[in-house]
Residue, then its C-alpha position, 0 to 999 in steps of 0.5 A: m695822535q694825542l694821548n687821549e685819542r690813542a687811549c680812546a682808540e685802544v678802548e674801542t679796539r678792546l671793546a670790539k674784541y670782547e667776547p661775553f661768557e656764559t654765566d650760571p643763571a642762578i648766579d646771574e639772578a642772585m647778582r641782579d637781586l643784590v643790585k635791586a636790593g640797593f635801589v632807592s626809587q628805581t624798581e627794575l634793571p635797565i634792558l641791555p642791548p645784545p653785544a655787537e657782532k665781531p668786526a673783521p680781523v685787522a691785518i698786522a701792520g708791517r707784514r706784506g707779501r708771502e712769509g719768507r719772501r726776500r725783498r731786494 
C-alpha cells in the first residue's frame, strides 16, 4: 500500500470515529453571523447533511482466541 493510500485510509478511519459535540446555540449563531458577514455574493450557508452513523467496531489485529490461552 502506497503512502497516499495509507494516508487516505487513516483519514477515513478517523472521520468514521468522529463524534460531534453539542455547541451552545448562542455561540453557533454568532459563528454563523461572522461567516455570513464575510460573504460577497453568497447570502446563505450551505445545508450540511447529518453525521453518518457509527460503523461497527473493528477487531484488533493479532488477537485471536480467549485471553490467556496458550498456543502449542
